[in-house]
C-alpha positions, 0 to 999 in steps of 0.5 A: 113671619118671624120678627126680630127687633134689636135695641141698642146703645153704641159705645162712645168710643167705638170706631164709627167707620168700622161699624159702618162697614160691618153694618153695611155688609151684614145687611147685603148678606143678610138679603141673600139668606133664604127667608129674608123679607126685610131690614130697617133701622132707625136712630133716635136723638138720644142715640138709641138705635131700633132695627127690625128684621122680617123673616119668613120663618123662625128657622129662617131668622135663627139660621141667619143669627148662627151664620158664620160671618154674622156670629163673628160680627155679632161677637165684635159688636158685643166688644167693640160697638155696643154699650147695651142691647136688647132683642124682642123676637116674635113668631107670627106677630099679630099684623095690622095695616092702614093704608089711605085710599087715593 
């Protein structure tokens, strides 16, 4: 498994409708990519967003990063949407599970 965590703050003056459209399209397109496992996004009260995507391998995740449409939207994000962001990437993360039994 390969894990990407995207921590971001959006610009106060960004076009929220355009962002939402781009985000929805990227989520749908990512689901169609080889090696895609899952995607989740969470927003904190202070406006910070944390998004996590899981991939079968680093090669799959990097192929998604280089996807033509994704690369274009990433560029638009740097210009129009994000104040700042940090990406954390982790090959073979140590995973622990807990599940309460019935």
